[in-house]
Every structure is written in C-alpha cells, then in structure tokens.
C-alpha positions as CSV (number, residue, x, y, z in Angstrom):
1,X,-1.4,33.5,3.0
2,X,-0.5,30.1,3.5
3,X,-3.0,27.3,3.2
4,X,-3.1,23.6,3.1
5,X,-5.1,21.8,0.4
6,X,-5.2,18.3,-0.9
7,X,-5.1,17.4,-4.4
8,X,-4.6,14.7,-6.9
9,X,-1.8,14.7,-9.6
10,X,-3.4,13.7,-12.9
11,X,-1.9,13.8,-16.4
12,X,0.9,16.3,-15.1
13,X,-1.6,18.6,-13.4
14,X,-2.6,18.9,-9.7
15,X,-6.2,19.1,-9.2
16,X,-7.6,20.2,-5.8
17,X,-10.0,17.8,-4.2
18,X,-12.2,21.0,-3.0
19,X,-12.6,24.7,-4.0
20,X,-9.8,27.1,-3.0
21,X,-11.2,30.0,-1.2
22,X,-9.2,33.3,-1.4
23,X,-7.4,32.7,-4.8
24,X,-8.2,35.0,-7.8
25,X,-8.4,32.9,-11.2
26,X,-5.2,32.6,-13.0
27,X,-3.3,33.7,-9.7
28,X,0.4,32.5,-9.7
29,X,0.9,30.5,-6.6
30,X,3.9,28.8,-4.9
31,X,3.4,25.2,-4.1
32,X,5.2,23.2,-1.5
33,X,4.5,19.3,-1.9
34,X,4.4,16.7,0.8
35,X,4.1,13.4,-0.9
36,X,2.6,10.5,1.1
37,X,3.7,7.2,0.0
38,X,0.7,4.9,-0.8
39,X,1.9,1.1,0.2
40,X,-0.6,-1.0,-1.8
41,X,-1.2,-4.8,-1.6
42,X,1.3,-6.4,-4.1
43,X,-1.3,-8.1,-6.0
44,X,-2.9,-5.1,-7.2
45,X,-0.2,-4.5,-9.8
46,X,-1.8,-7.3,-11.7
47,X,-5.4,-5.8,-11.4
48,X,-6.9,-5.4,-15.0
49,X,-4.5,-8.0,-16.7
50,X,-7.1,-10.7,-17.3
51,X,-10.0,-10.1,-19.3
52,X,-13.4,-11.4,-17.6
53,X,-13.5,-14.8,-19.2
54,X,-9.9,-15.7,-18.1
55,X,-10.8,-14.3,-14.3
56,X,-13.8,-16.5,-14.5
57,X,-11.5,-19.4,-15.4
58,X,-8.9,-18.7,-12.8
59,X,-11.5,-18.5,-10.1
60,X,-13.2,-21.9,-11.2
61,X,-9.5,-23.3,-11.0
62,X,-8.9,-21.9,-7.4
63,X,-12.3,-23.2,-6.2
64,X,-11.6,-26.7,-7.5
65,X,-8.4,-26.8,-6.1
66,X,-9.6,-25.4,-2.6
67,X,-12.2,-28.2,-2.3
68,X,-9.4,-30.6,-2.6
69,X,-7.6,-29.4,0.6
70,X,-8.0,-31.4,3.7
71,X,-8.5,-29.0,6.5
72,X,-7.4,-31.8,9.1
73,X,-4.1,-32.3,7.2
74,X,-3.0,-29.2,8.8
75,X,-3.7,-30.3,12.4
76,X,-1.2,-31.1,15.0
77,X,-0.8,-34.7,14.9
78,X,1.0,-35.2,18.3
C-alpha cells in the first residue's frame, strides 16, 4: 500500500498531522521524505530575543522617529 501523509518533525520524531487509516499499531513502515523548503522573513530569526519591556522600548523609539519623518521630503522636486 502507498499512502501520502503530512507530518511534523518534532524532537527527532515524525508526527502525522492526521490519523493514518489501515496501519496496525507498532507496524514497521518504509518512509520516503519530500522536504519542502520554508522561506521565512529574515526578521523572524530575531523573534523572541527581546523581552516585553525591551520590545515596548524599541517600539516607542520607532514611533518617535517615524513622527520626525517629513513625507514631503520624498516627493520629486522637479
């Protein structure tokens, strides 16, 4: 029997995302992997580095600096 399932790899174990019909518990199976490359935003590698207080401080600085930008500065002057 050939069956395609989706699974998550966690802590060295493949965990199916849904029950697998037709397989008896503790059966030995052969697995062929097709690994999808997940492209994430480069800033996501920094997620979780700051604690809440540091993140709030950074957001305050960004908001203050953003208010100083003159949107007319970027208009074509010709």
